[in-house]
C-alpha positions in Angstrom: -63.8 22.9 67.9 -63.0 26.2 67.8 -64.2 28.1 64.8 -61.7 30.5 63.2 -62.7 34.0 62.0 -59.2 35.5 62.3 -58.9 38.3 59.7 -57.5 37.4 56.2 -53.7 37.8 56.4 -52.6 40.2 54.0 -50.6 38.1 51.1 -47.1 39.0 49.8 -46.0 39.1 46.3 -43.2 36.8 45.0 -40.7 38.5 43.3 -39.8 38.0 39.5 -36.3 37.0 38.8 -35.3 35.7 35.6 -37.7 34.9 32.1 -36.9 32.0 29.7 -39.0 32.7 26.6 -39.9 34.6 23.1 -43.0 33.6 21.7 -42.6 36.3 18.9 -46.4 36.6 18.3 -46.7 40.4 18.9 -46.0 42.0 15.6 -42.3 44.0 15.2 -42.3 43.3 19.4 -38.5 42.9 19.2 -36.8 45.5 19.7 -33.4 47.1 20.1 -32.9 50.0 22.7 -30.8 52.9 20.8 -28.4 52.5 24.0 -27.5 49.1 21.5 -27.2 47.4 24.6 -31.0 45.8 25.6 -33.3 44.0 23.5 -36.8 44.9 24.4 -39.6 42.6 24.8 -43.4 41.3 26.0 -43.7 38.3 27.1 -47.5 38.0 28.5 -48.4 41.1 30.5 -44.7 41.9 31.3 -42.4 43.8 29.1 -38.9 42.2 29.5 -35.7 44.9 28.8 -33.1 42.3 28.6 -28.9 43.3 28.8 -27.6 42.0 25.6 -24.2 41.5 27.2 -25.1 40.9 30.1 -27.4 38.2 32.1 -29.3 40.9 33.6 -33.2 41.3 32.9 -35.8 44.0 34.3 -39.5 43.8 34.2 -41.8 46.5 33.5 -45.5 45.1 35.1 -48.6 47.7 34.9 -50.5 45.5 31.8 -53.5 43.5 33.1 -53.8 41.5 30.0 -51.4 40.4 27.1 -48.9 43.2 25.6 -49.6 43.7 22.0 -47.5 46.3 20.8 -44.3 48.1 22.1 -42.5 50.9 21.0 -38.8 53.1 21.7 -38.3 56.6 21.2 -35.6 58.2 19.3 -34.2 59.2 22.0 -34.6 55.9 24.0 -36.4 57.8 26.8 -39.4 56.6 27.1 -41.0 53.5 25.7 -44.7 52.3 25.3 -46.8 49.8 25.3 -50.5 48.3 24.8 -52.6 45.5 25.5 -55.3 43.8 25.1 -58.5 43.5 26.9 -62.2 42.2 26.8 -64.5 43.1 24.1 -66.4 46.4 25.0 -63.7 47.2 27.6 -60.9 49.8 27.2 -57.4 48.8 26.6 -54.5 50.9 27.9 -51.7 52.3 26.6 -48.6 52.4 29.1 -45.9 54.7 29.1 -42.7 54.2 30.4 -39.5 55.7 31.8 -36.7 54.0 30.7 -34.1 55.0 33.0 -36.2 54.6 36.2 -37.6 51.1 34.8 -41.1 53.0 35.7 -44.5 53.6 34.9 -44.9 57.5 33.7 -48.9 57.3 32.7 -51.8 55.2 32.1 -53.7 56.5 28.6 -57.3 55.4 28.2 -59.1 55.5 25.5 -59.1 52.7 22.9 -61.5 50.0 22.7 -60.5 45.8 22.8 -57.2 46.2 21.7 -53.8 48.9 21.0 -53.1 47.5 17.4 -49.9 49.9 17.0 -48.2 52.8 18.7 -45.3 55.3 17.6 -43.0 58.4 18.6 -42.9 61.2 16.9 -38.8 62.2 16.1 -39.1 64.4 19.3 -40.4 62.7 21.9 -43.0 65.2 21.5 -46.3 63.0 20.4 -47.3 59.3 21.0 -49.8 58.2 18.5 -52.1 55.1 19.2 -53.8 52.9 16.4 -56.7 50.8 17.9 -57.6 47.5 17.0 -60.6 45.8 14.8 -63.2 47.0 17.3 -61.9 50.7 17.8 -60.5 51.6 14.5 -59.5 54.9 15.6 -56.4 56.8 15.6 -55.3 59.2 18.2 -52.6 61.3 19.4 -51.3 62.2 22.4 -49.3 64.6 24.1 -46.4 62.9 26.5 -45.9 66.7 28.2 -49.7 66.6 29.1 -49.9 62.8 29.1 -53.5 63.2 27.6 -55.0 62.9 24.3 -55.1 66.0 21.6 -56.8 64.8 19.1 -58.6 61.4 17.3 -60.4 60.2 14.2 -61.2 57.0 12.2 -57.9 55.1 11.1 -59.3 53.9 8.0 -62.3 55.1 5.9 -65.6 53.2 5.8 -65.0 51.0 2.1 -61.4 49.1 3.5 -60.3 47.1 5.6 -58.4 48.3 9.3 -55.5 49.8 9.6 -52.7 47.7 11.2 -49.6 49.7 10.9 -48.5 53.5 12.0 -44.9 55.4 11.8 -44.0 58.7 12.5 -42.1 61.2 9.9 -38.2 60.6 10.6 -38.1 64.8 10.8 -41.4 66.5 11.3 -43.7 66.0 14.5 -46.3 66.7 12.6 -47.0 63.8 10.5 -47.2 60.0 11.0 -48.3 57.2 8.3 -50.9 54.7 8.9 -51.8 51.4 6.4 -53.2 48.2 6.5 -55.9 46.5 4.3 -56.3 48.5 1.4 -55.7 51.5 3.2 -52.5 53.5 3.0 -52.7 57.2 4.7 -50.7 60.4 5.7 -52.0 62.1 8.5 -50.8 66.0 9.3 -51.5 67.3 12.6 -52.8 70.5 13.4 -52.3 71.6 16.7 -53.9 74.5 17.3 -56.9 73.3 16.2 -56.7 70.3 17.8 -57.5 68.2 14.7 -55.5 65.3 12.5 -56.2 65.4 8.8 -55.3 62.2 6.5 -54.7 61.8 3.1 -55.4 58.9 1.1 -52.6 57.6 -1.1 -53.3 56.4 -4.4 -51.9 53.5 -5.4 -54.0 52.6 -8.6 -55.5 49.3 -9.4 -53.3 47.9 -6.3 -55.1 46.6 -3.7 -53.1 45.2 -0.8 -52.8 44.5 2.5 -50.1 45.9 4.3 -48.1 44.1 7.4 -44.8 46.4 7.8 -44.0 49.9 7.2 -40.3 51.9 7.4 -39.6 55.5 6.7 -36.4 57.1 5.0 -34.6 59.1 6.9 -35.1 62.0 5.5 -38.6 61.6 4.8 -38.8 61.5 1.3 -40.2 57.4 0.7 -41.9 55.2 2.4 -41.7 51.8 1.8 -44.6 48.9 3.3 -44.4 45.3 3.2 -47.6 43.5 2.0 -48.9 39.9 2.5 -48.6 39.3 -1.3 -44.6 39.2 -1.0 -44.0 42.7 -2.6 -42.9 46.5 -1.6 -45.0 49.7 -2.5 -42.8 52.3 -2.4 -44.3 56.0 -1.6 -43.8 59.2 -2.3 -45.3 60.9 0.9 -45.7 64.5 -0.5 -47.4 63.5 -3.7 -48.9 60.8 -2.3 -48.4 58.8 -5.4 -46.9 55.4 -5.6 -43.1 55.8 -7.0 -42.6 51.7 -7.4 -43.2 48.4 -6.5 -41.3 45.0 -6.8 -40.5 42.3 -7.0 -42.5 41.7 -9.7 -40.8 38.1 -10.1 -40.1 35.4 -7.0 -42.3 37.9 -4.5 -41.3 37.3 -1.0 -42.8 33.7 0.4 -45.4 34.3 3.1 -45.4 37.9 2.9 -43.1 40.7 4.0 -43.1 40.8 7.8 -40.7 43.3 8.6 -38.9 45.9 6.6 -36.4 48.5 7.4 -34.4 51.3 5.7 -31.1 51.1 6.2 -28.7 54.0 6.5 -26.3 52.9 3.4 -29.3 52.7 1.3 -31.6 49.5 0.4 -33.6 47.7 2.8 -33.4 45.0 4.9 -36.5 42.7 4.7 -37.9 39.6 6.7 -40.1 37.5 5.2 -42.8 34.9 6.9 -40.7 32.6 5.3 -38.1 33.2 7.9 -35.9 34.7 5.2 -34.1 37.9 6.0 -32.7 39.6 2.8 -31.2 43.0 1.6 -32.5 44.0 -1.4 -32.8 47.7 -3.1 -35.3 49.5 -4.6 -36.6 48.9 -8.0 -36.1 45.3 -8.4 -36.3 44.2 -4.6 -34.4 41.4 -5.5 -32.2 39.8 -3.0 -28.9 41.2 -3.0 -26.9 38.0 -0.8 -23.3 39.0 0.3 -22.0 41.9 1.3 -19.6 44.7 -0.6 -18.3 45.0 2.7 -15.5 42.1 2.4 -14.1 40.3 -0.7 -11.5 37.7 -0.8 -8.8 36.9 -3.7 -6.5 33.5 -3.8 -3.2 33.4 -5.4 -0.3 30.6 -5.4 -0.4 29.3 -1.5 -2.5 31.9 0.3 -6.2 33.0 0.8 -6.5 36.9 1.9 -9.9 38.7 3.0 -10.1 42.1 2.2 -12.1 44.9 3.8 -13.5 46.5 0.9 -13.4 50.3 2.1 -10.3 50.5 4.0 -8.1 48.2 1.6 -7.1 46.1 4.6 -6.0 42.8 5.0 -8.5 40.9 7.5 -7.2 37.7 7.4 -4.7 35.3 5.3 -5.0 31.2 5.2 -1.6 29.8 4.1 -1.3 26.3 2.9 2.4 25.7 2.2 4.0 24.4 -1.5 0.5 24.2 -2.6 -1.5 26.5 -5.2 -5.2 27.7 -4.6 -6.8 28.3 -8.1 -10.3 29.0 -7.1 -12.5 30.3 -4.4 -16.0 30.9 -3.5 -18.3 31.8 -0.5 -20.7 29.6 1.1 -23.8 32.4 0.4 -24.5 32.2 4.4 -20.4 33.8 4.9 -20.0 30.8 7.1 -17.0 28.8 4.8 -14.8 30.2 2.3 -14.8 26.7 -0.2 -11.3 26.7 -1.9 -9.7 24.8 -4.8 -6.0 23.1 -4.9 -3.8 21.8 -7.3 -3.4 18.6 -4.8 -6.6 17.5 -5.7 -8.2 18.7 -2.6 -11.0 20.9 -1.5 -10.5 22.6 1.1 -13.2 24.7 3.7 -12.0 27.2 6.2 -14.0 30.1 8.5 -14.0 33.5 6.7 -13.3 35.3 10.7 -10.6 32.9 11.7 -9.2 31.1 9.2 -9.9 27.7 10.4 -9.8 24.6 8.6 -13.4 23.2 9.0 -13.0 20.4 6.3 -10.8 18.8 4.0 -12.1 16.6 0.3 -9.2 14.4 -0.2 -9.0 13.4 -3.8 -11.8 15.4 -5.1 -10.1 15.5 -8.9 -7.2 13.5 -10.5 -5.5 16.8 -11.8 -5.8 19.3 -9.5 -9.1 21.2 -8.6 -9.2 23.9 -11.2 -12.7 25.8 -11.0 -15.3 25.7 -7.7 -18.8 27.0 -7.3 -21.4 26.8 -4.3 -25.3 26.3 -4.3 -27.1 29.4 -2.3 -29.1 27.3 -0.5 -25.6 26.2 1.1 -26.2 22.3 0.1 -23.7 21.4 -2.7 -20.4 22.5 -3.6 -19.5 21.7 -7.8 -16.1 21.5 -8.6 -14.0 21.2 -12.1 -10.3 19.2 -12.2 -7.5 19.4 -15.0 -9.0 16.0 -16.4 -11.8 17.8 -17.1 -14.6 16.0 -15.0 -17.1 18.0 -13.0 -18.0 17.0 -9.7 -21.1 17.2 -7.5 -20.2 17.3 -3.2 -23.5 17.0 -0.9 -22.1 19.3 2.0 -24.1 18.4 5.3 -23.2 19.5 9.0 -20.5 17.0 9.1 -19.9 15.3 6.0 -18.8 15.8 2.4 -20.5 13.2 0.2 -19.8 12.7 -3.3 -23.1 13.2 -5.4 -21.7 12.5 -9.1 -19.3 12.5 -11.2 -19.6 14.3 -14.2 -17.5 12.9 -17.3 -17.8 15.0 -20.5 -15.2 17.9 -20.7 -11.9 16.2 -22.7 -9.5 19.1 -20.6 -9.3 21.5 -17.9 -12.5 23.1 -16.1 -11.8 27.1 -16.3 -15.3 28.2 -14.7 -18.5 27.1 -13.1 -21.5 29.3 -12.3 -24.7 28.1 -10.7 -28.3 28.9 -11.7 -30.2 31.2 -8.8 -32.4 28.1 -7.9 -29.5 25.9 -7.7 -31.2 23.1 -10.4 -28.9 23.9 -13.3 -25.0 25.2 -13.4 -23.2 25.8 -16.5 -19.1 24.6 -17.0 -16.9 26.5 -19.0 -13.7 24.2 -20.4 -10.5 24.6 -22.6 -11.7 22.1 -24.5 -13.8 24.6 -26.4 -16.8 23.9 -24.7 -19.3 25.0 -22.4 -21.7 22.4 -20.6 -25.1 23.3 -18.9 -25.5 20.2 -16.5 -29.2 19.4 -14.7 -28.5 19.0 -11.2 -31.9 18.1 -9.9 -31.5 14.8 -12.7 -27.2 14.9 -12.7 -27.1 14.6 -16.3 -26.1 17.2 -19.1 -28.9 19.6 -20.8 -27.5 21.1 -23.7 -23.4 21.8 -25.0 -22.2 24.9 -26.8 -19.1 24.6 -28.9 -16.6 27.4 -30.2 -13.1 27.2 -31.6 -11.7 28.5 -28.4 -10.6 27.9 -24.9 -13.6 28.8 -22.8 -12.1 30.8 -19.7 -15.2 32.3 -18.1 -19.0 32.1 -18.4 -22.1 34.2 -17.1 -25.6 33.4 -16.4 -27.6 36.2 -17.9 -30.0 37.3 -14.5 -33.2 36.3 -16.1 -31.3 32.9 -16.8 -32.4 31.9 -20.5 -28.9 33.5 -21.8 -25.5 33.0 -20.9 -22.7 34.6 -21.8 -19.0 33.2 -22.5 -15.0 34.6 -23.5 -11.5 33.2 -23.8 -9.1 32.8 -25.9 -10.6 34.1 -29.2 -11.1 37.2 -27.6 -14.7 37.0 -28.5 -18.0 37.5 -26.1 -20.6 34.9 -26.7 -24.2 35.4 -26.5 -25.9 32.1 -26.0 -29.2 30.9 -25.9 -29.8 27.7 -22.4 -32.6 26.4 -24.1 -30.9 25.0 -27.7 -27.0 25.8 -27.4 -27.4 28.2 -30.2 -25.1 31.6 -31.0 -26.9 34.5 -30.2 -24.4 37.4 -31.0 -20.8 37.8 -30.9 -19.2 40.6 -29.4 -14.7 41.6 -30.7 -13.8 41.6 -26.7 -10.4 42.5 -27.2 -8.0 43.7 -29.5 -5.2 41.7 -28.2 -4.8 38.4 -25.6 -7.6 36.1 -24.1 -10.7 37.4 -21.9 -10.2 35.8 -18.8 -12.7 37.0 -16.1 -16.0 38.0 -16.6 -18.9 38.6 -14.3 -22.4 40.8 -14.6 -24.7 42.5 -12.2 -27.5 41.3 -10.8 -30.0 43.6 -12.7 -28.4 42.0 -16.1 -28.0 45.6 -17.6 -24.4 45.6 -18.0 -21.4 43.1 -17.3 -17.4 43.5 -17.1 -14.6 41.9 -18.5 -10.8 41.6 -18.1 -7.9 39.9 -19.5 -4.6 39.7 -21.4 -4.9 43.6 -23.0 -4.8 45.0 -19.0 -7.9 46.6 -19.5 -11.1 46.1 -17.6 -14.3 46.5 -19.9 -17.7 47.6 -18.6 -20.6 46.8 -21.5 -23.8 47.2 -22.3 -25.3 44.0 -22.4 -28.6 45.1 -24.9 -26.5 47.0 -27.1 -23.2 45.1 -26.6 -21.2 48.3 -26.5 -18.6 49.1 -24.1 -19.5 51.9 -21.8 -16.5 52.5 -19.6 -12.7 51.3 -19.9 -10.3 51.3 -16.9 -6.7 51.4 -17.2 -4.2 50.4 -14.2 -3.2 46.6 -14.4 -0.2 45.9 -15.9 0.0 42.4 -16.2 -3.0 40.1 -17.4 -5.8 40.8 -16.0 -7.2 37.2 -14.5 -10.7 37.5 -12.4 -12.7 40.5 -12.1 -16.0 40.9 -10.1 -19.0 43.3 -9.1 -19.8 43.4 -5.7 -23.3 43.2 -4.3 -25.5 45.8 -4.6 -23.4 47.4 -7.8 -21.1 49.5 -5.6 -17.4 48.7 -6.9 -15.9 46.4 -9.6 -12.4 44.4 -8.2 -10.0 42.9 -10.6 -7.1 40.9 -9.9 -4.1 40.7 -12.5 -1.0 38.1 -13.1 1.3 40.6 -11.6 -0.7 40.0 -7.9 -2.7 44.0 -7.9 -5.7 43.9 -7.0 -7.4 46.8 -8.1 -10.5 48.0 -6.7 -12.8 50.9 -9.0 -16.3 52.7 -8.3 -18.8 51.4 -10.2 -19.8 54.0 -12.6 -23.3 53.6 -12.9 -26.0 54.2 -9.9 -28.2 51.5 -9.3 
């Protein structure tokens, strides 16, 4: 047999055509390009550029090991990515040209891992943070593609810095944060130095997971492993506020972003995405951009700012008594005088399901739970019914028969374990939604028209035909305080802010009134309705008050306090 000793043939490289998958292991690894048409994310050693509207994918190859971080310059011209490598070896940063989809420069200084990257606002500099074995912060010149200066990222007596963000306005300032460290850095280009200033948080010791900065650089916000948010002033390096005090975000604030409209978008380790504002940082569910009204045979969805009608849902020859949005925004639940509950899609008005024979003498009030699993309805005969809502099914869980006449208003406690119903029989009943029985009854010589939980949820406020606004103790049903709500006619509508500082009322005197909850005094009066006000609501985020009256008018008022 002849021994083969031919020279080794050149092995051709296979061309990658498509990738399916996203492992989500890289913190803040999913980016939207400023062109709003492409997603950019790492998968293994590759960086994917995925068109949002088409199936087109491009790949950036160049890393020899898993990509650990990725960032895009504000102009969208550059992408930078960092990788992990073996202990003691150099970990590369690659600067990419987004349009050409090609490698511009390989930047090697850090050892072990690149923890985080950020571009300066005008694409002058890239700042990089080394991993735990490296611990240094380096500023690179994009024009020269070389390091300008470096420094240890954190002092010796604290943990590692893990996140980094550049100023939105200045190319010379950035912030790093991590385990017990928050630093504001100034770049001194003539001397090729960066100068850190430690931010003061008093007794608070926090591990920072995420970071965002306001467009005007006035404040930056830090999300922590303990599930709270710190607001810092970059000029004074002092803590401005922190929250939420109670109900912190489960499994930490893993993602945070300042929005142009004000407020923060917060993502938690438990997979929750919420909109919130300083200083309470309580989730604001819902949006102030849309609201819905019902009257006679119609439900209408309105665009708040333009006052335009977006959708009209009509059920001929019927009257709609009440509506509520499911908190996920996927359905409008409505109460009708034919005894049916109907659910519609808010985008198209398509009928999703009907619950027949929900109540004997019409459905008069309706509310939904925040977990979107239940609907609570009240009827003209006084029954309160709890419905379990599944993907395809609607099941009656319990019928609670205590009220003697029609149910006028239902409010659900935030934790969905309790609700309160008001009735024209002169009672408000607080129901236990876990054991499905009555907890407490409130009695007054009035036809109750409206009820609200104070956000602290140990008090409720009610009103009705006796024109009195009453504060009640949830625990024992005792009355704490009574206010003269109106000089003439019933009060029919009431709503309270998320913070519980102010509430609004409207009724047969045609006036919208804003009240200070603690003082029990009117702060503002709105004159504009010519008919009896039937319902009133404050928008999420306290931007607007919307009131509706029996003559068919819808009035939008500017909320008088800055939240």
